[in-house]
DOVO-709693 format. One record per residue (C-alpha): residue number from 1; residue in one letter; x, y, z. Coordinates in steps of 0.02 Angstrom, whole numbers, plus 32768, in hexadecimal, padded with zeros to 4 digits. Example, Ala and Ser with C-alpha at 12.3 -4.5 7.8 and 13.67 -1.06 7.14 Angstrom:
<recs>
REC   pos   code      X      Y      Z
REC     1      A   8267   7F1F   8186
REC     2      S   82AC   7FCB   8165
</recs>
This chain:
<recs>
REC   pos   code      X      Y      Z
REC     1      X   59D9   12C7   5DA1
REC     2      X   5998   1301   5E42
REC     3      X   5977   13B3   5E50
REC     4      X   596A   13DF   5DA0
REC     5      X   58E4   1457   5D74
REC     6      X   586F   1440   5CE4
REC     7      X   58D8   1490   5C5A
REC     8      X   5978   1442   5C92
REC     9      X   5920   138A   5C9B
REC    10      X   58E1   13A4   5BEE
REC    11      X   598F   13CE   5BAB
REC    12      X   59DA   133D   5C00
REC    13      X   595E   12BF   5BCD
REC    14      X   5939   12F2   5B1A
REC    15      X   597E   1288   5A8F
REC    16      X   5984   12FE   59FE
REC    17      X   59ED   138F   59C4
REC    18      X   59EC   1419   5A3F
REC    19      X   5A11   14D7   5A5B
REC    20      X   5A19   1502   5B13
REC    21      X   5A13   15B5   5B3A
REC    22      X   5A5A   15CA   5BDF
REC    23      X   5A48   1669   5C4A
REC    24      X   5AD6   169E   5CB8
REC    25      X   5AD9   161D   5D5C
REC    26      X   5A67   15B3   5D0E
REC    27      X   5ABE   1513   5D39
REC    28      X   5AF5   14DF   5C7B
REC    29      X   5B88   147F   5CC0
REC    30      X   5B11   1412   5D23
REC    31      X   5AA5   13FF   5C94
REC    32      X   5B2F   13B7   5C2A
REC    33      X   5B71   134A   5CAB
REC    34      X   5AC2   1302   5CCD
REC    35      X   5AB3   12EF   5C12
REC    36      X   5B51   129A   5C02
REC    37      X   5B1B   121F   5C8A
REC    38      X   5A69   1205   5C3F
REC    39      X   5AB3   11D4   5B92
REC    40      X   5B2B   1156   5BC9
REC    41      X   5AA7   110B   5C39
REC    42      X   5A33   1103   5BAB
REC    43      X   5AB2   10DB   5B1E
REC    44      X   5B44   1063   5B67
REC    45      X   5B99   1063   5AC7
REC    46      X   5B93   112E   5AB5
REC    47      X   5C2B   1188   5AA3
REC    48      X   5C35   124A   5AC0
REC    49      X   5C91   12E9   5A8C
REC    50      X   5C7F   1376   5B15
REC    51      X   5CCB   1419   5ADA
REC    52      X   5CEB   14B2   5B49
REC    53      X   5D44   155B   5B23
REC    54      X   5DC1   1557   5BAB
REC    55      X   5E41   14EE   5BFB
REC    56      X   5DF6   1510   5CA2
REC    57      X   5D43   14EF   5C6C
REC    58      X   5D8F   1445   5C24
REC    59      X   5DDC   1426   5CC7
REC    60      X   5D41   144D   5D2A
REC    61      X   5CD3   13E1   5CB9
REC    62      X   5D50   1347   5CBB
REC    63      X   5D64   134D   5D76
REC    64      X   5CA0   1356   5DA4
REC    65      X   5C85   12C6   5D1E
REC    66      X   5D10   125F   5D67
REC    67      X   5CB4   126B   5E13
REC    68      X   5C10   123D   5DBA
REC    69      X   5C4C   11AC   5D42
REC    70      X   5CAA   1111   5D50
REC    71      X   5D5C   1108   5CFC
REC    72      X   5D20   1093   5C79
REC    73      X   5C90   1116   5C52
REC    74      X   5D13   11A7   5C54
REC    75      X   5D6F   114D   5BC1
REC    76      X   5CD0   1174   5B5A
REC    77      X   5CDE   121F   5B69
REC    78      X   5D46   12A0   5AFB
REC    79      X   5D5C   133B   5B63
REC    80      X   5DB2   13D4   5B32
REC    81      X   5DBB   1483   5AD6
REC    82      X   5DA9   148C   5A24
REC    83      X   5E65   14A2   5A13
REC    84      X   5E8E   1408   5A8A
REC    85      X   5E14   139F   5A25
REC    86      X   5E5C   13CC   597C
REC    87      X   5F06   13BC   59AF
REC    88      X   5EEA   130D   59F8
REC    89      X   5EA5   12DF   593F
REC    90      X   5F50   132D   58F9
REC    91      X   5FB9   12D4   5969
REC    92      X   5F69   1225   5942
REC    93      X   5FBC   123B   588C
REC    94      X   605C   129B   58C3
REC    95      X   6018   133A   586A
REC    96      X   6016   13AB   590F
REC    97      X   60CE   13F7   58FC
REC    98      X   6109   1467   598B
REC    99      X   607A   14CD   59EA
REC   100      X   60B4   1572   5A23
REC   101      X   6098   15B2   5ACD
REC   102      X   606C   1663   5AF9
REC   103      X   611A   1697   5B02
REC   104      X   6168   164C   5A68
REC   105      X   60C8   16A0   5A06
REC   106      X   60EE   1741   5A4B
REC   107      X   61A6   1735   5A21
REC   108      X   6176   1703   596B
REC   109      X   60EF   1793   5964
REC   110      X   6172   1813   5995
REC   111      X   61E8   17DE   5906
REC   112      X   615C   17E8   5887
REC   113      X   6135   188B   58CF
REC   114      X   61F4   18C9   58C1
REC   115      X   61FA   1893   580C
REC   116      X   6157   18D5   57C5
REC   117      X   6160   197C   5828
REC   118      X   609E   1966   5858
REC   119      X   607F   19E3   58E4
REC   120      X   601C   1977   595A
REC   121      X   602E   1942   5A19
REC   122      X   604F   1881   5A37
REC   123      X   5F96   186A   5A6D
REC   124      X   5F57   18C1   59D5
REC   125      X   5FC7   1863   5956
REC   126      X   5F98   17B8   59AC
REC   127      X   5EE6   17E9   598D
REC   128      X   5EFE   181E   58E4
REC   129      X   5F56   1781   58B2
REC   130      X   5ED3   16FF   58F0
REC   131      X   5E47   1775   58AA
REC   132      X   5E97   1769   57FF
REC   133      X   5EA4   16A8   5814
REC   134      X   5DED   169B   5851
REC   135      X   5DA5   1711   57DA
REC   136      X   5DE3   1723   5727
REC   137      X   5D76   17BE   5706
REC   138      X   5DD1   1817   579D
REC   139      X   5E7A   17EE   574D
REC   140      X   5E3F   1835   5699
REC   141      X   5E14   18D1   56F5
REC   142      X   5EA3   18EB   575A
REC   143      X   5F45   18E5   56EB
REC   144      X   5FC8   1903   5780
REC   145      X   5F73   1878   57EF
REC   146      X   5F73   1807   574C
REC   147      X   602C   1833   5732
REC   148      X   605D   1806   57E7
REC   149      X   5FFA   1767   57F6
REC   150      X   6063   1735   5753
REC   151      X   6112   1756   57AB
REC   152      X   60C9   170B   5848
REC   153      X   6091   1664   57ED
REC   154      X   613F   1665   5792
REC   155      X   618C   166B   5843
REC   156      X   6125   15E3   587F
REC   157      X   6145   156F   57DC
REC   158      X   6206   1589   57F2
REC   159      X   6202   1544   58AC
REC   160      X   6181   14AB   5888
REC   161      X   6105   1505   58FA
REC   162      X   6050   1535   58F6
REC   163      X   5FE1   1591   5972
REC   164      X   5F31   156C   59B5
REC   165      X   5EDA   15B2   591F
REC   166      X   5F47   1557   58B0
REC   167      X   5F16   14AD   590E
REC   168      X   5E64   14BF   58E7
REC   169      X   5E79   1500   5834
REC   170      X   5EF2   1476   5807
REC   171      X   5E7C   13ED   584F
REC   172      X   5DE7   1436   57F2
REC   173      X   5E47   1430   5754
REC   174      X   5E7A   1386   5762
REC   175      X   5DD5   1350   5798
REC   176      X   5D87   139A   56FC
REC   177      X   5DFA   133B   568B
REC   178      X   5DEE   1298   56E8
REC   179      X   5E9B   1297   5724
REC   180      X   5E69   12A1   57DF
REC   181      X   5DED   1233   5837
REC   182      X   5D5A   1274   589C
REC   183      X   5D5F   125A   594D
REC   184      X   5CEE   11C3   597F
REC   185      X   5C47   11F1   59CE
REC   186      X   5B89   11D9   59DC
REC   187      X   5B69   1278   5A35
REC   188      X   5BB5   1328   5A33
REC   189      X   5BA1   13A7   5AB5
REC   190      X   5BEA   145B   5AB6
REC   191      X   5BEB   14DF   5B36
REC   192      X   5BF1   1599   5B2B
REC   193      X   5BBE   1581   5A7F
REC   194      X   5B9A   1643   5A60
REC   195      X   5C5B   1652   5A60
REC   196      X   5C7E   15F2   59C8
REC   197      X   5CDA   162F   5934
REC   198      X   5CCA   1604   5879
REC   199      X   5D5E   1581   588A
REC   200      X   5D1F   152F   591B
REC   201      X   5C77   1523   58DA
REC   202      X   5CBD   14CD   5843
REC   203      X   5D03   1455   58B8
REC   204      X   5C6D   1424   5909
REC   205      X   5C0F   142A   5866
REC   206      X   5C87   1393   5836
REC   207      X   5C58   1340   58D6
REC   208      X   5BA2   134F   58DD
REC   209      X   5B84   130E   5830
REC   210      X   5B28   126F   5811
REC   211      X   5ABF   1214   589B
REC   212      X   5B16   125F   5938
REC   213      X   5AA6   12BA   59BA
REC   214      X   5ADF   136C   59E0
REC   215      X   5AC8   13D7   5A74
REC   216      X   5B02   148C   5A7A
REC   217      X   5B00   14FE   5B20
REC   218      X   5B12   15C0   5B05
REC   219      X   5AC8   1665   5B28
REC   220      X   5ACF   16ED   5A9D
REC   221      X   5ABE   1777   5B35
REC   222      X   5B6D   1734   5B6F
REC   223      X   5BBE   173E   5AC0
REC   224      X   5C53   17BB   5AE9
REC   225      X   5CD7   178A   5A77
REC   226      X   5C97   17DE   59C7
REC   227      X   5D47   1826   59B9
REC   228      X   5D89   1773   59A2
REC   229      X   5D0A   1744   5928
REC   230      X   5C99   16E5   599C
REC   231      X   5BED   16BC   5945
REC   232      X   5B7E   16E5   59D8
REC   233      X   5AB4   16DD   59A9
REC   234      X   5AD8   16CA   58E3
REC   235      X   5B44   1625   590D
REC   236      X   5ABE   15E4   597F
REC   237      X   5A38   1605   58FB
REC   238      X   5AAD   15AE   5877
REC   239      X   5ABD   1510   58E1
REC   240      X   59FB   150B   58FC
REC   241      X   59E0   1517   5840
REC   242      X   5A69   14A3   5819
REC   243      X   5A2E   1424   589A
REC   244      X   5978   143C   58B4
REC   245      X   5998   144C   596C
REC   246      X   590D   146D   59E8
REC   247      X   5927   150C   5A54
REC   248      X   591F   14FD   5B07
REC   249      X   593A   1591   5B8D
REC   250      X   5982   157A   5C2C
REC   251      X   5945   1618   5C7C
REC   252      X   594F   15E4   5D42
REC   253      X   59F1   1653   5D8A
REC   254      X   5A34   1600   5E26
REC   255      X   5AC7   1679   5E3D
REC   256      X   5A88   1730   5E3D
REC   257      X   59ED   176E   5EB5
REC   258      X   5965   17B2   5E53
REC   259      X   5979   186D   5E77
REC   260      X   5A21   1858   5E26
REC   261      X   59D7   17EC   5D98
REC   262      X   5945   1872   5D75
REC   263      X   59BD   18F6   5D4F
REC   264      X   5A2D   188B   5CE0
REC   265      X   5988   184A   5C8B
REC   266      X   595C   18FF   5C64
REC   267      X   5A09   191F   5C1A
REC   268      X   5A0E   188C   5B98
REC   269      X   595A   18A1   5B65
REC   270      X   599C   192E   5AFD
REC   271      X   59FD   18BC   5A8B
REC   272      X   59A1   186F   59F2
REC   273      X   5A0D   17E1   59BB
REC   274      X   59EE   176E   5A4A
REC   275      X   597F   16D9   5A81
REC   276      X   58F3   171F   5AF0
REC   277      X   58E1   16CC   5B98
REC   278      X   588C   16E5   5C37
REC   279      X   5905   16E7   5CCC
REC   280      X   58E0   16C6   5D80
REC   281      X   5945   16CC   5E13
REC   282      X   5939   162D   5E7C
REC   283      X   5995   167B   5F10
REC   284      X   5911   16FC   5F30
REC   285      X   591F   17C4   5F3D
REC   286      X   59B6   17F0   5F96
REC   287      X   5A0E   189F   5FA1
REC   288      X   59F5   1914   5F1D
REC   289      X   5A88   194A   5EB7
REC   290      X   5ADE   19E3   5EF8
REC   291      X   5AFC   1A79   5E75
REC   292      X   5B7D   1AE7   5EB9
REC   293      X   5BBE   1B84   5E6F
REC   294      X   5C69   1BD4   5EB2
REC   295      X   5CA6   1C76   5E94
REC   296      X   5D4E   1C38   5E3D
REC   297      X   5D82   1B99   5DE7
REC   298      X   5DFA   1B6E   5E75
REC   299      X   5D72   1B7A   5EF0
REC   300      X   5D36   1AD3   5EAF
REC   301      X   5DC3   1A7B   5F0A
REC   302      X   5DAB   1ACF   5FB3
REC   303      X   5CF7   1AA9   5FB6
REC   304      X   5D1F   19E9   5F77
REC   305      X   5DA1   19DB   600A
REC   306      X   5D20   1A1C   608F
REC   307      X   5C96   19A7   604A
REC   308      X   5D12   1919   604C
REC   309      X   5D3F   1943   60FB
REC   310      X   5C97   1933   6130
REC   311      X   5C6D   1889   60D8
REC   312      X   5D0A   1839   6101
REC   313      X   5D10   187C   61BD
REC   314      X   5CEF   17CF   6205
REC   315      X   5D62   1769   6199
REC   316      X   5E14   1730   61E1
REC   317      X   5EA1   178C   61A8
REC   318      X   5F3E   1738   6159
REC   319      X   5FE6   173B   61B7
REC   320      X   6055   17AB   615C
REC   321      X   60FA   1781   610D
REC   322      X   6193   17AC   6169
REC   323      X   61B4   186B   6160
REC   324      X   6108   1890   611A
REC   325      X   607D   18E7   616A
REC   326      X   5FDB   187B   618D
REC   327      X   5F55   188E   610E
REC   328      X   5ECA   190B   6142
REC   329      X   5E43   1874   6148
REC   330      X   5E35   17C5   6106
REC   331      X   5DD7   178D   606D
REC   332      X   5D75   16F5   6050
REC   333      X   5D77   167B   5FB5
REC   334      X   5D01   16C3   5F35
REC   335      X   5CD0   174F   5FA8
REC   336      X   5CF5   17F4   5F40
REC   337      X   5D27   182D   5E92
REC   338      X   5D50   18D4   5E45
REC   339      X   5D24   18D0   5D89
REC   340      X   5D4E   195A   5D04
REC   341      X   5D42   195A   5C47
REC   342      X   5E08   1965   5C30
REC   343      X   5E93   193E   5C88
REC   344      X   5EDA   19E5   5C85
REC   345      X   5E37   1A29   5CF0
REC   346      X   5E79   1998   5D7D
REC   347      X   5F1F   19F5   5D90
REC   348      X   5ECF   1A83   5E16
REC   349      X   5E73   1A07   5E6D
REC   350      X   5F12   1994   5E73
REC   351      X   5F85   1A1A   5EB4
REC   352      X   5F08   1A52   5F39
REC   353      X   5EED   19AE   5F79
REC   354      X   5FAF   1995   5F8D
REC   355      X   5FBB   1A3E   5FE3
REC   356      X   5F19   1A00   605A
REC   357      X   5F5D   1949   606B
REC   358      X   5ECB   18FD   6019
REC   359      X   5EEC   183F   5FEF
REC   360      X   5ECC   1830   5F30
REC   361      X   5EF8   17C3   5E8F
REC   362      X   5EDB   17F1   5DD8
REC   363      X   5E74   1761   5D94
REC   364      X   5ECD   1703   5D0A
REC   365      X   5F6F   1733   5D4A
REC   366      X   5FAA   167D   5D41
REC   367      X   606B   1662   5D70
REC   368      X   6066   15F8   5CC8
REC   369      X   600B   1659   5C49
REC   370      X   6021   1705   5C86
REC   371      X   60C9   172B   5CC0
REC   372      X   6158   172A   5C53
REC   373      X   61DD   16DE   5CAA
REC   374      X   618B   1638   5CD1
REC   375      X   614B   1628   5C13
REC   376      X   6208   1648   5BD9
REC   377      X   6237   15B4   5C5E
REC   378      X   61B1   1545   5C1C
REC   379      X   61D5   1570   5B6A
REC   380      X   6290   1538   5B82
REC   381      X   6262   14A1   5BD4
REC   382      X   61F3   1466   5B46
REC   383      X   6278   148D   5ABC
REC   384      X   62E3   1425   5B24
REC   385      X   626B   1396   5B29
REC   386      X   6229   13A8   5A6E
REC   387      X   62D3   13D3   5A32
REC   388      X   62A6   146D   59D5
REC   389      X   62ED   1520   59D4
REC   390      X   625A   1584   59F6
REC   391      X   626A   1593   5AB0
REC   392      X   631F   15AD   5A9D
REC   393      X   62F8   164E   5A30
REC   394      X   6284   1680   5AB9
REC   395      X   62F6   166F   5B45
REC   396      X   6378   16DA   5AE6
REC   397      X   62F3   1765   5ABD
REC   398      X   62C6   176D   5B7F
REC   399      X   6389   1776   5BA2
REC   400      X   6392   1811   5B3C
REC   401      X   63F9   17C4   5AA8
REC   402      X   63C7   183C   5A18
REC   403      X   635B   17D6   5994
REC   404      X   63DE   1803   5910
REC   405      X   6450   1796   5974
REC   406      X   63C9   170A   598F
REC   407      X   63B3   1708   58CF
REC   408      X   646D   1706   58AF
REC   409      X   6478   166C   5919
REC   410      X   63E8   1616   58CC
REC   411      X   6436   1636   5815
REC   412      X   64DD   15F3   584E
REC   413      X   648C   1554   588C
REC   414      X   640A   1532   57F3
REC   415      X   6381   158D   5844
REC   416      X   635F   1525   58DE
REC   417      X   63B8   1556   597E
REC   418      X   639C   14A4   59C5
REC   419      X   6447   147C   5963
REC   420      X   64A7   14E5   59DC
REC   421      X   6476   1478   5A72
REC   422      X   646F   13D7   5A0C
REC   423      X   64E9   1364   5A65
REC   424      X   64E9   12F1   59C6
REC   425      X   6539   1383   5965
REC   426      X   65F0   13CC   5987
REC   427      X   65EF   1455   5A0C
REC   428      X   65EF   14FF   59AD
REC   429      X   667E   1574   59BA
REC   430      X   6690   1628   59C0
REC   431      X   65D7   164D   59E7
REC   432      X   65B4   1706   59DE
REC   433      X   654F   1750   5A74
REC   434      X   65A8   1754   5B07
REC   435      X   659B   16F8   5BA8
REC   436      X   64DD   16EC   5BA2
REC   437      X   64DF   168A   5AF6
REC   438      X   6585   1627   5B26
REC   439      X   6539   15E9   5BCF
REC   440      X   6495   15B7   5B8E
REC   441      X   64E5   1551   5AFE
REC   442      X   655F   150B   5B77
REC   443      X   64E9   14D0   5C04
REC   444      X   6460   14AA   5B7C
REC   445      X   64D2   1426   5B31
REC   446      X   64DE   13DC   5BDA
REC   447      X   641C   13E5   5BF4
REC   448      X   63FE   1396   5B4C
REC   449      X   646B   1300   5B74
REC   450      X   6413   12EC   5BF7
REC   451      X   6366   12D2   5BAE
REC   452      X   6377   1242   5B3E
REC   453      X   62EE   11D0   5B0A
REC   454      X   6287   11A2   5BB3
REC   455      X   62ED   1205   5C0F
REC   456      X   62C8   11E4   5CD9
REC   457      X   6283   125C   5D50
REC   458      X   6329   128C   5D91
REC   459      X   6368   12C2   5CF4
REC   460      X   62CA   132B   5CD7
REC   461      X   62F7   137A   5D88
REC   462      X   63A2   139E   5D65
REC   463      X   636D   1408   5CC2
REC   464      X   62F7   146C   5D2A
REC   465      X   636A   1496   5DAD
REC   466      X   63F3   14C1   5D14
REC   467      X   637D   1532   5CBC
REC   468      X   634A   1587   5D64
REC   469      X   6402   15A4   5D84
REC   470      X   642C   15F0   5CDC
REC   471      X   638A   166D   5CEC
REC   472      X   63CB   16A2   5D91
REC   473      X   647A   16C4   5D4F
REC   474      X   6421   172C   5CBD
REC   475      X   63BE   1782   5D43
REC   476      X   6461   17A6   5DA1
REC   477      X   64BA   17CB   5D14
REC   478      X   653B   1743   5D49
REC   479      X   6541   16D6   5CAE
REC   480      X   65E8   1680   5CA0
REC   481      X   661A   16B0   5D4B
REC   482      X   65F4   164C   5DF3
REC   483      X   6541   168A   5E25
REC   484      X   6578   1698   5ED4
REC   485      X   660C   16FD   5EC7
REC   486      X   6611   17A7   5EF4
REC   487      X   6582   182E   5F35
REC   488      X   64F9   1835   5EC9
REC   489      X   64D6   18DD   5EED
REC   490      X   6578   190D   5E98
REC   491      X   6546   18B8   5DF7
REC   492      X   64C2   191C   5DA9
REC   493      X   644F   188E   5DB3
REC   494      X   63BE   1888   5D32
REC   495      X   6324   1857   5D8C
REC   496      X   6340   1815   5E36
REC   497      X   628C   1830   5E5C
REC   498      X   6260   1796   5DEB
REC   499      X   62D5   1719   5E3C
REC   500      X   624B   16DA   5EB0
REC   501      X   61E6   16A4   5E1D
REC   502      X   6280   1643   5DD9
REC   503      X   627B   15D5   5E84
REC   504      X   61BE   15D3   5E7B
REC   505      X   61B9   157B   5DCC
REC   506      X   624E   150F   5DFD
REC   507      X   6204   14D6   5EA2
REC   508      X   6159   14B6   5E5A
REC   509      X   6197   144F   5DCD
REC   510      X   6200   13EF   5E3D
REC   511      X   6178   13AA   5EA2
REC   512      X   6138   1353   5E0E
REC   513      X   6165   12AC   5DB5
REC   514      X   6177   1286   5CFD
REC   515      X   61CD   12CC   5C69
REC   516      X   61D9   1396   5C4E
REC   517      X   6123   13A2   5BF5
REC   518      X   60DF   1333   5C78
REC   519      X   611D   138B   5D05
REC   520      X   60E3   1437   5CAC
REC   521      X   6034   13F7   5C96
REC   522      X   6019   13B9   5D49
REC   523      X   6054   1467   5D8E
REC   524      X   5FD7   14C3   5D1B
REC   525      X   5F52   1460   5D5B
REC   526      X   5F81   1461   5E14
REC   527      X   5F7B   151B   5E17
REC   528      X   5EF0   1569   5E77
REC   529      X   5E85   15FC   5E40
REC   530      X   5E23   15F1   5EDF
REC   531      X   5E8E   1667   5F36
REC   532      X   5E47   16CB   5FD6
REC   533      X   5E5A   1781   5F85
REC   534      X   5DF7   1802   5F3B
REC   535      X   5DFA   17E7   5E82
REC   536      X   5E2F   1871   5E0D
REC   537      X   5DE3   183E   5D51
REC   538      X   5DAC   1886   5CB5
REC   539      X   5CE9   186D   5C7D
REC   540      X   5D33   17F0   5BFC
REC   541      X   5D9E   178C   5C66
REC   542      X   5D1E   177F   5CF2
REC   543      X   5CA7   1717   5C7A
REC   544      X   5C82   1666   5CC0
REC   545      X   5CB4   16AA   5D75
REC   546      X   5C3A   16E3   5E06
REC   547      X   5C59   173C   5EB2
REC   548      X   5BE5   176C   5F44
REC   549      X   5C0B   1826   5F2F
REC   550      X   5C43   1877   5E8D
REC   551      X   5C79   1928   5E6D
REC   552      X   5C67   196D   5DC1
REC   553      X   5CD5   1A08   5DA7
REC   554      X   5CE5   1A98   5D21
REC   555      X   5C2D   1A92   5CE9
REC   556      X   5C3A   1B34   5C78
REC   557      X   5C20   1B5A   5BC5
REC   558      X   5CB7   1B22   5B61
REC   559      X   5CE5   1A9A   5BDA
REC   560      X   5C40   1A34   5BE4
REC   561      X   5C18   1A2A   5B4F
REC   562      X   5CD5   1A32   5B16
REC   563      X   5CA5   1A77   5A68
REC   564      X   5CA0   1B16   5A0D
REC   565      X   5C08   1B86   59CC
REC   566      X   5C10   1B2C   5926
REC   567      X   5BFA   1A77   596F
REC   568      X   5B91   1A0C   5915
REC   569      X   5AEE   19B5   5960
REC   570      X   5B4D   1916   595F
REC   571      X   5BE2   195C   59C5
REC   572      X   5B6C   19AC   5A38
REC   573      X   5B0A   190A   5A5A
REC   574      X   5BB3   18AE   5A76
REC   575      X   5BE3   192C   5B00
REC   576      X   5B32   1913   5B54
REC   577      X   5B55   185B   5B54
REC   578      X   5C08   1879   5BA9
REC   579      X   5BB8   18E9   5C31
REC   580      X   5B29   186B   5C4B
REC   581      X   5BB2   17E8   5C60
REC   582      X   5C04   1847   5CE2
REC   583      X   5B61   1873   5D44
REC   584      X   5B33   17B7   5D4B
REC   585      X   5BD1   1781   5DA5
REC   586      X   5B88   17CE   5E46
REC   587      X   5B2D   1752   5EC6
REC   588      X   5B04   17BA   5F5B
REC   589      X   5B2E   186D   5F3A
REC   590      X   5B4F   18D3   5EA1
REC   591      X   5BAA   1987   5EAF
REC   592      X   5BB2   19EF   5E0F
REC   593      X   5C20   1A86   5E19
REC   594      X   5C1D   1B27   5DA7
REC   595      X   5C5C   1BDD   5DC3
REC   596      X   5C6B   1C7E   5D77
REC   597      X   5CCE   1C7F   5CD8
REC   598      X   5CFB   1D17   5C67
REC   599      X   5C96   1D1A   5BC1
REC   600      X   5C56   1C70   5BF9
REC   601      X   5BB8   1C2E   5C5D
REC   602      X   5B84   1B84   5CB1
REC   603      X   5B79   1AF5   5C45
REC   604      X   5ADC   1AEB   5BDE
REC   605      X   5AD0   1A32   5C19
REC   606      X   5AA3   1A6A   5CC0
REC   607      X   5A02   1AB8   5C90
REC   608      X   59D5   1A25   5C11
REC   609      X   59F0   19B6   5CB3
REC   610      X   597A   1A18   5D1B
REC   611      X   59EB   1A74   5D7F
REC   612      X   59C0   1B1D   5DCC
REC   613      X   5A56   1B98   5DF0
REC   614      X   5A7C   1BCA   5EA2
REC   615      X   5AE7   1C5B   5EE7
REC   616      X   5B9A   1C3C   5EEC
REC   617      X   5BDF   1BD2   5F88
REC   618      X   5C7C   1BD1   5FD2
REC   619      X   5C54   1B42   6058
REC   620      X   5BF5   1AA5   6049
REC   621      X   5B49   1A9C   6098
REC   622      X   5B1B   1A05   60F8
REC   623      X   5A75   19F3   6099
REC   624      X   5A83   19CA   5FD9
REC   625      X   5A0C   1A24   5F60
REC   626      X   59E1   1A20   5EA8
</recs>
């Protein structure tokens, strides 16, 4: 516990129920790790649940604890997201079912949208469905969303599947009925508690009843998922009332300099629903944030590129790929990020970066979670391993087989497309759908034969290569032919630009050993997010991250806050928290951009944060100013 400040030391050593209100950059992960060590040192028979809100946070926590604890002590910990821990409970009694991945969920949502005629985008529909399941009042007040949710749940039930929301709901129902045992623990720790929703709060309530000691860490000022029904300040106070927890504030900020933190503190002080705390910057004064007003929206990108050229001028420039122009400059890991309220606002920046040869990466653009082709690849592999039809449906939809035909195929084989590939059943004859369907069935039956019980590494490898070959044939429009015959350019290929991605997925999975799910899990864990690029991100996606230099764009009315004139006080408070989170991602320098907008004005939050408008600029100044 060397180096803990007094508030951190209090949080680590206190043996009572606690609510730790932790400001951005307050070292809360270090506090939780030290608290785990302290508990295990004082109580050798202790067992601890440590829950976090994202897979990345879980992996980081598990890695850091693994360096601090012996293997024997690590066995006393249950570390995971709420969903992962609830799933572990259900799997223990065989009540989990098939868990949908993103692409499978999207497939079923699209089918529900087609059936109901509800006019929502895929993202809007996903949010509406999860909100209906988390918040019954919302479902009652929104009949179209409720109808969509019923059809979606019917489709899940037909496949014996569930999504992440269902996992926790099912665990809660079974725990309440005494059909599911609680996870064993003497202590329960929870990170990012402000983001908890009603179902997660109920899961936690089951596990903190009795004599268990509880410590939750959160910050109401960083609650930015109200649209997903996170409980925020209200949930934190409900927890205090339920457990009698003592409140400790962790106000020492080890990330941002004081001149950045001063403006962020002035902004968030306008919110009422919060635990007030005095924040101090451990790193000292630093540079004042620079407020930049440009004449036009696209002028933001020009100014950012010139500022980056100065900040990155001493960095090594990466060697370009063959037939590519070199980047204008190199970027160090964690050096810079451009943040916007929405993804759409990043498009202009991205286009300018491409034109100016600026190395960049969209944060969250995981090969496995954000690209359709790898998700299809993985979904088909998972279906082959688990012997279910969901991944087969997904693969056929990706291959542009009409949904009406996919439904007809499913009805023909009793509702589960796995029957088409099942080597224990007779090979189907006269399958409609043409070469794409015929080739998947013919090759898929061969893959399924290889994947018997406890199949060897060589079988998994062969199936990975087989799936890759089928997907390449789909992309080349050569299903049913020799993939190497003829000239691709004469075939009207579908998407040759995606061929490289098939090879990346195949080669990545081929590196590892084990069955298909094991290889997929290892590939996900191995993916590095610390790529030396300028990061482009939304305010929301940047939560939990930090960079030396942060550029905030489109700070104009209607964008920040992203709400109309009739917005409620509660909605404005959440928008203020979103902007506060964006500001506090910066370690050393913070640039804020606004511009002249017809029938608009600079964001009201700029004035609340204490910024004074300057004359429009076209080039960055060497000095930063507020």
